[in-house]
Structure formats: structure tokens, C-alpha cells
N, C-alpha and C positions, 0 to 999 in steps of 0.2 A: 692199800690206801688209795690207789688209783681208781679202783672200782667204786669206792665210796665217793670220791670227788665227782665222778661221772654221774652217778645217781643223784647226788646233791644238786648238781647244776640242772638236771632235767626236771626234778620234782620241785625244787626250791625249798628254802628253809622255813618260810612263813606261810606257804600255801597262798601267796598273793594273787596268783591268777585265779585260783578256785574261789577265793574270797571276793574278788572283783566280779566274777561271774555270778556268785550268789547275791551280791548287792544289786546287780543289774536285773536278776530274776525277781528280787523283792520289789524293785522299783516298778517293773512291768506289772507285777501282781497287784500292788496297792493302787497303781494308776488305773488298772482295769476295773477294780472293785469301786474305786471312787467315781469313775465315769458311769458305771452301771447305776450306782446309788444316786448320782447327780441327775439322772434322767427320770427318777421316780419322784415326781411332784404332783400336787393337785393343780387344778386350773388356776388357783390364785397364787401358786408358786411355793406352797408349803411342802417341805420334804415329807415323803411317806417314809417314816423312820422304821428301820429294822430294829428288832429287840437286841439287847446286849450280847447274847450268846447265839444269835441267829446265824452270823457269819462263822462258819466252822473251819475255814481255811487256815492253814498254818504257813508261816514264812519258811524260807530255806533252812533256818536254824531250829525249827520245831516249835516256835512260839505262835500262839493263836493271833490272827490279825485282829486288831482293835478298831472299832468304829465309834466315833463320837460326833454328836451334833451340837452346834451352838447357834445362838441367835442374838443379834444386837440391832435394835431398831428394825428396819425393814430387810436387813441382810441376814441370811441364814447360811451356815456353812456345814459341810460334812467333811470330817477328817478321818482318813484311813491310815493306820500306823502299823509298821512292823517294828518289833523291838530291836532289830538289827543283830549283828554278830555277838554282841555282849549279852543279849537276851534280857536287858534291863530297859524298862520303859523310861521315856523322856530323857535320854542321854544323846550325846552328839552323833552316835552312829545309827540312830533310828531312821527308818525310811518312811517318809510321810507324803501323802498326796491329798489334795483338798479339792472340793467342789464348792461353788457358791451360787446362791440364787437370791432373787428379790422376792420377799414374802409380801404379797399384796392383800393378804387376808384382812378384811375390814376396809382397807383403802379401796380395793377392787369393788366392793359393794357400793361404796360412796360414789365412785366414779360411774358405775353402772346406773345408779339412781339418777345422778345429775344428767347423764347422757340421755336417759329415757325422758326426763322432764324437758330437756332442750329439744329433743326430737318432737315431742308432743306439741310444744309451743310453736316450733317451726312449721309443723303440719297445720296447726290451727291458723297461723298467719298466712300460709299459702292458700288455705281455703277461703279466708276472708278476702285476700287479695284477688283471688280468682272470681269470687262473687262480685266484688266491686268492678272488676274488669268486664264481667258479663253485663252488669247493669249499665255501665258506660257504653258498651257496644250496642245494647238495645236502644238506649237514648239516642245515640248517633244515627242509628238505622231508621228510627221513626221520623216522619215528616214533622218539621217544627211549625208550630202555630205562631204567626207573627201578631204582635199586639198592634193595635191601630196607632199609627204615627211612628212606628219603629224605623221605617225607611226614611221618613222625613227628618227625624232627629239625626240620623247618621249623615245625611247629606248636609244638614246645617253644621254639624261638627267639622266635616271636611272643609266646607266653605270658610268657616271661622279660622281654621288653622292655616289657610292659604292667603288670607287678607294681610296686607302690610300693616305694621304697627305704626300708628300716628303719634307724633310728638305734639302734645297740646300745651306744652309749658309756655310757649311764646304767645299764645292767643289770649 
């Protein structure tokens, strides 16, 4: 009886340590696969999806790792799942890791088109502004022709503005 008690305390009755180690192994496995798949996207953020049976890895309990993709709005997720110790899908002991991306397919093309239009308009405006600036510089650099009486008119304007204002109400 004493020998049985010693063996029981070393091994354990439920294999708890072994089970915890298997769960940690499954967590690392599904996280690694999810991270690898999460990196596989197109330029617009769409996942490059693996086929249903393309992932051939099994979890520590012998079940094949499951990969599923879902999309809602512009968000897209990849879910990698181990069935867990009970080997049944979608139960409390499943080990799951997910990745998420923003799918800009369609949105990206619209943004790109608008950015190209804005850049073209800005460039056109810069060219027009540069041309106007060159014209103004050329005008300023050329000697001005004075019209006859221009200098007399300016002198008269200055003289009028310096004369005192007379009050003729009492006269």
C-alpha cells in the first residue's frame, strides 16, 4: 500500500500537470499558426485564405487544427482552433487564437483615385501659380513707361491731402 501511495503522489491521479502542459502546447501552436496566417494579406488588407484542409497540423490530443475566416464590414478575422482535451469542437476547453485585419478592398481604390486627383489639381495649381509669379517678376523687371501727367497727378494728390480743411458754414 505504501508503494502505491508514493507512485500516486508522483504521477497524480488526473494527469493535471500533463494536461496543463498539453494546453500550453496547444496555445503556442494555435497562436503561431494564427500569427503566420495573419501576415498573409494582399496590399488592400484582404487575407490570403488557406483551403479548409491545407493546415495539416494536429493538436496535442490528435485533432486536426481548424482554420476559419470571417468578415464583417471592413474587418476581417482569422480564427485558429484546437478542439482541446475533450476533442469536441466549440466547447469550453477549445484553445483559440485570432488575428484581425482591416479589409480596404474597394475603399483603397477610392482613396487612391481621390489622392491622384488631388495631387493632379495641386500640381496644376502650382504650375499656374508659378506662371503668374514669373509674369509678375518679368513685369517688375521691365522699365515702366509713364503716361504724360502721371507725376503731376501724384503731386496734386499729395498737396490736396496736406491742405487744412476749411469750415465754410459761417461765411
